[in-house]
C-alpha positions in Angstrom: -7.4 -158.3 38.8 -4.4 -158.0 40.5 -4.6 -155.8 43.6 -3.9 -152.1 43.6 -2.7 -149.3 45.9 -5.1 -146.4 46.1 -4.2 -142.9 46.7 -6.5 -140.9 48.3 -5.7 -137.0 49.1 -6.3 -137.0 52.6 -8.8 -133.9 52.9 -11.3 -135.6 50.6 -10.8 -138.6 53.0 -12.3 -136.0 55.8 -15.1 -135.6 53.4 -15.3 -139.0 53.1 -14.8 -139.1 48.9 -12.4 -141.2 47.6 -11.8 -139.7 44.6 -8.1 -140.0 43.4 -7.1 -143.8 42.1 -3.4 -143.7 41.2 -2.4 -145.6 38.0 -5.5 -146.0 36.6 -5.2 -148.7 33.4 -1.4 -149.1 34.5 -1.2 -153.1 34.2 0.5 -155.4 36.9 4.0 -154.6 35.9 3.8 -151.3 38.0 2.2 -153.4 41.1 4.8 -154.4 43.2 2.4 -155.8 46.2 1.2 -158.4 43.2 4.7 -159.3 42.0 5.8 -159.4 45.8 3.6 -162.3 46.6 5.4 -165.7 47.4 5.0 -168.2 44.6 4.2 -165.4 41.9 5.4 -166.8 38.3 3.5 -164.0 36.9 5.7 -163.3 33.6 4.8 -159.5 33.8 7.2 -159.5 37.1 10.2 -160.6 34.9 10.4 -156.6 34.3 12.0 -156.2 38.3 14.5 -153.8 37.6 17.6 -156.0 38.6 19.9 -153.5 40.4 17.6 -152.4 42.7 14.1 -154.6 42.8 12.0 -151.4 42.0 9.6 -152.2 39.3 10.0 -151.0 35.4 7.3 -148.4 35.8 5.0 -148.0 32.3 1.9 -145.9 33.5 1.6 -142.0 32.8 4.0 -139.9 31.9 5.6 -137.9 35.1 5.1 -140.7 37.1 7.8 -141.8 39.7 8.0 -144.2 42.0 10.0 -144.7 45.1 11.3 -147.4 47.6 11.3 -151.0 46.5 10.1 -154.6 46.6 6.2 -154.3 49.3 7.1 -150.8 49.9 7.4 -149.2 46.6 4.8 -146.3 45.9 4.5 -144.5 42.4 2.8 -141.5 42.5 1.6 -139.6 39.4 2.6 -135.9 38.2 -0.8 -134.6 40.2 0.1 -136.2 43.6 4.1 -134.9 43.3 5.1 -133.0 46.1 6.7 -129.0 45.1 7.4 -127.7 48.0 10.0 -128.5 50.8 8.7 -130.1 54.2 9.7 -128.6 57.5 8.6 -131.2 59.8 7.9 -130.1 63.5 5.5 -130.2 66.3 2.7 -132.6 67.2 1.5 -134.8 64.1 -1.5 -137.3 64.2 -2.1 -139.7 61.8 -6.1 -140.1 62.5 -8.0 -143.2 62.8 -8.4 -146.2 60.5 -9.2 -147.9 58.2 -8.2 -145.0 56.1 -6.5 -142.2 58.2 -9.4 -140.2 59.0 -8.8 -136.7 60.6 -5.4 -137.5 59.7 -2.8 -134.6 59.2 -1.6 -136.5 55.9 -0.8 -135.4 52.5 -1.7 -138.2 51.0 -3.8 -141.9 52.0 -2.5 -145.0 51.0 -4.7 -147.8 51.3 -2.7 -150.9 51.4 -3.8 -154.3 49.5 -3.1 -156.4 52.7 -5.3 -153.9 54.7 -4.8 -150.6 56.2 -3.9 -147.6 54.8 -0.3 -145.5 55.5 -0.2 -141.6 56.3 2.1 -140.0 54.0 3.6 -136.8 54.8 5.1 -135.5 51.2 7.9 -132.9 50.4 10.8 -132.1 47.9 13.0 -132.3 50.6 11.6 -133.1 54.3 14.0 -131.9 57.0 13.5 -132.9 61.1 15.5 -130.7 63.1 13.4 -130.3 66.8 11.3 -133.0 68.4 8.1 -134.5 66.6 5.9 -136.6 68.2 3.8 -138.4 66.4 0.6 -140.5 67.3 -2.6 -142.2 65.6 -3.9 -145.6 63.9 -2.4 -145.3 60.9 1.6 -145.6 60.2 3.3 -142.7 59.3 5.3 -142.4 55.8 7.4 -139.7 55.2 8.4 -139.5 51.5 10.4 -137.1 49.3 11.3 -136.6 45.9 15.2 -136.0 46.8 17.0 -135.9 50.5 15.2 -136.5 54.1 17.8 -134.9 57.0 17.0 -136.0 60.5 18.8 -133.7 62.8 16.0 -133.3 65.4 13.8 -136.2 66.8 11.7 -138.1 64.8 9.2 -139.4 67.6 7.0 -142.4 67.0 7.1 -144.4 70.6 4.3 -145.3 73.3 4.6 -143.8 76.5 3.2 -145.3 79.8 1.7 -141.9 80.2 0.7 -139.6 77.3 0.5 -140.8 73.7 0.6 -144.3 71.9 3.0 -144.8 68.7 1.4 -144.8 65.3 0.1 -148.1 64.3 1.0 -149.2 67.5 -0.4 -152.3 68.8 -1.2 -153.9 65.5 -3.9 -157.0 65.4 -1.4 -159.2 63.3 0.7 -159.2 66.8 0.9 -162.8 68.6 -1.1 -161.7 71.8 0.6 -161.7 75.5 -1.2 -163.1 78.4 -2.6 -161.0 81.4 -1.6 -162.3 84.8 -4.2 -164.3 86.4 -6.6 -162.7 89.2 -6.4 -163.9 92.5 -7.3 -162.2 96.0 -4.2 -163.9 97.1 -1.9 -162.2 94.6 -2.5 -161.2 90.9 0.2 -162.5 88.6 2.7 -160.3 86.5 1.5 -159.7 82.7 3.4 -160.9 80.0 6.0 -158.4 78.2 4.8 -157.9 74.7 6.9 -159.5 72.0 7.5 -158.4 68.1 11.1 -158.5 66.9 12.0 -160.6 70.0 10.2 -162.4 72.2 8.9 -160.1 76.0 9.4 -161.7 79.1 6.7 -164.0 81.2 5.3 -161.9 83.8 6.4 -163.0 87.7 3.4 -165.3 90.1 1.3 -163.3 92.2 2.1 -165.0 96.5 2.7 -168.3 96.4 2.1 -169.2 92.9 -1.5 -169.0 93.1 -1.6 -166.0 90.6 -0.3 -167.1 87.6 1.8 -165.4 85.6 1.3 -163.9 82.4 3.3 -165.6 79.7 4.6 -163.5 76.5 4.0 -164.0 72.5 6.0 -165.4 70.3 7.8 -162.8 68.1 6.4 -162.0 64.8 9.4 -163.5 62.5 10.2 -161.6 59.4 8.2 -158.6 58.7 7.3 -157.4 55.4 4.5 -155.1 56.3 4.9 -151.9 58.0 3.3 -152.3 61.4 3.3 -151.6 64.8 5.2 -153.1 68.3 3.1 -155.4 70.0 0.8 -154.5 73.5 1.9 -156.0 76.5 -0.4 -158.5 79.3 -2.2 -156.8 82.1 -1.0 -157.3 85.7 -3.5 -159.7 87.4 -6.1 -157.7 90.1 -5.8 -158.8 93.8 -8.1 -158.3 96.2 -9.6 -155.7 94.5 -11.1 -155.4 90.4 -9.5 -153.1 88.4 -5.9 -152.9 90.3 -3.9 -154.8 87.9 -1.1 -152.6 86.4 -1.7 -151.5 82.8 0.0 -153.1 79.9 2.5 -151.1 78.3 1.7 -150.3 74.3 4.1 -151.7 71.6 5.9 -148.7 69.8 4.7 -147.2 66.3 5.7 -147.6 62.5 7.3 -144.9 60.2 8.3 -145.2 56.7 11.2 -143.0 55.5 11.9 -143.2 52.0 13.7 -140.7 49.5 14.6 -140.3 45.7 18.1 -139.7 46.6 19.3 -139.5 50.4 18.4 -140.3 54.1 20.6 -138.9 56.8 20.7 -139.3 60.3 22.7 -136.9 61.7 25.1 -137.5 64.7 22.1 -135.6 67.1 19.1 -137.0 64.7 16.8 -139.7 66.7 14.1 -142.0 65.7 12.5 -143.6 68.4 10.0 -146.6 67.8 10.2 -147.8 71.2 7.5 -149.5 73.4 5.9 -148.2 76.6 6.9 -149.2 80.0 4.3 -151.1 82.0 2.0 -149.9 85.0 2.5 -150.9 88.4 0.0 -153.1 90.5 -2.1 -151.3 92.9 -3.4 -152.0 96.3 -3.6 -154.8 97.5 -1.6 -157.7 95.8 -2.4 -156.7 92.0 0.3 -157.7 89.6 2.3 -155.7 87.5 2.0 -154.7 83.3 4.0 -156.1 81.2 6.8 -153.8 78.9 5.5 -153.2 75.5 7.7 -154.6 72.6 9.7 -152.1 70.2 7.4 -150.8 67.2 9.3 -150.5 63.4 11.7 -148.4 61.5 12.1 -148.6 57.7 14.4 -146.6 55.9 15.3 -146.6 52.2 16.8 -144.4 49.6 19.8 -145.4 47.2 22.2 -143.8 50.2 21.2 -144.1 53.5 23.8 -142.3 55.7 23.2 -142.8 59.9 25.9 -141.0 62.0 28.0 -143.1 64.3 26.5 -141.4 66.7 23.2 -141.1 65.5 20.1 -142.8 66.9 17.4 -145.2 65.3 16.1 -147.1 68.8 13.0 -149.6 69.0 13.7 -151.2 72.3 11.0 -152.4 74.6 9.8 -150.9 77.7 10.5 -152.2 81.8 7.7 -154.0 83.6 5.7 -152.4 86.3 5.9 -153.7 89.8 3.7 -155.7 91.7 1.9 -154.5 94.8 2.3 -155.5 98.1 0.3 -157.2 100.7 -0.5 -154.0 103.0 -0.7 -150.7 101.5 1.5 -150.6 99.2 1.8 -149.5 94.8 4.1 -151.1 92.7 6.1 -148.5 90.8 5.5 -148.5 86.8 8.5 -149.6 84.2 10.5 -147.2 83.0 9.6 -146.2 79.3 13.1 -146.7 77.2 15.3 -143.6 77.0 15.4 -142.3 73.1 19.1 -140.2 74.2 20.7 -144.1 75.9 19.6 -146.4 73.6 22.2 -149.2 75.1 20.5 -148.9 78.5 18.0 -151.3 79.3 15.0 -149.2 80.6 14.5 -151.0 84.2 11.3 -152.5 85.6 9.2 -151.0 88.3 9.9 -152.2 92.0 7.7 -153.7 93.7 6.1 -152.3 96.7 8.6 -152.9 99.9 5.7 -154.6 101.9 6.0 -157.6 99.3 5.5 -156.8 95.7 7.9 -158.9 93.0 9.8 -156.4 90.7 9.0 -155.6 87.0 11.4 -156.6 84.8 14.1 -154.7 82.2 12.8 -154.3 78.6 14.8 -155.5 75.9 17.5 -153.4 73.8 20.4 -154.4 71.1 21.0 -158.0 70.8 19.0 -159.3 74.0 17.3 -162.2 73.0 14.3 -161.0 74.7 12.7 -159.1 77.8 13.4 -160.6 81.4 11.2 -162.3 83.7 9.1 -160.5 86.6 9.3 -161.7 90.0 7.5 -163.3 92.3 5.6 -161.2 94.9 2.8 -160.6 96.9 1.8 -158.8 93.2 4.1 -160.6 90.5 6.0 -157.9 88.6 5.7 -157.7 84.6 7.4 -159.3 82.3 9.9 -156.6 79.9 9.1 -155.8 76.3 10.8 -157.2 73.5 12.9 -155.3 70.7 10.9 -154.0 67.9 12.5 -153.6 64.3 14.9 -151.4 61.9 15.1 -152.5 58.4 17.4 -150.4 56.3 16.2 -152.2 52.5 19.1 -150.6 50.4 22.7 -151.0 50.9 24.9 -152.2 53.9 22.4 -151.2 57.6 24.2 -149.1 59.6 26.0 -150.4 62.4 26.3 -147.9 64.7 26.4 -148.5 68.4 23.0 -146.2 68.9 21.2 -148.5 66.2 18.9 -150.8 68.8 18.1 -153.5 67.8 20.8 -154.2 65.5 19.2 -152.8 61.9 18.5 -155.6 58.8 17.6 -154.9 55.5 
């Protein structure tokens, strides 16, 4: 049988009862994941709509499908929303693999592994700040339109929350800085859309620098950004700077229009790395940006509206006497074209952390050598607009692709 997508009432998940399977009895024609698999020659997939790539659905009456290709979600009429969703405050997508205890209207179990936490409405408005955390990616699905005039924040913070689905298991890992009493190396920056920066070496090169992992390349599945490497310990254990977390993942899909106004912000940036602690510990690398996906027949982003998935700054290294390194900065979502700074190394000789990547940067910068090496900056994440021309405003960082 072809893999199918399971739709589970989130309230029943909390009771560990999975009772609802959408599209029972539907054939492979309405399973976009099946048809999207590389090399699939199933003739039933010829029923994909050539105008927009969506499946020609032949399931139960009243079923509606939203999105395209592997991001398609089909809901039967018992799962379609009936009220407007005004989203505000804090939101937890729950724990993997089935978004347990998440604040979800629906949970979609993916055939490729993991689950999506879905909030639904006939229309959805984000007019204030919505801070999101949890292990599952967030999906906002409206049968008509979605308007973002406030801030939808799925980013990670150096001190605070970790964005939904941050630190994906599919990441190419960045390495920790080497541990040496004479000077720990800085951690490598997280890599996702682009490569992070390498860490700086510890004193006299004895503490090897952490290296950034390879970028992910084309990303066809919703996932969060990638964690950096930790700073190497110096003279004492557990003194290396903490690794910055990658940004979270969000998919916004609507039946008619998605609008990001001039004041609207979707933030999926990575966190800054922690500074190395005395004596001579390396700074942590900055986390990579996460992932933002938008899909609707019409996607309108105001010229000054903001979509941002920048990398975090690397942490500074500790000095050889009595100074701690400073943490790297989290990206500022109100200034998407300003690189988040790396943390300064201790004045007594610590290496400086590197700035995180933004925009069209080819990757995060490298930390500098010091008593404790500085952490590398995080690479940018991924922004995809699946239909139509990607928005090209100055506040879209990194540039959006299809």
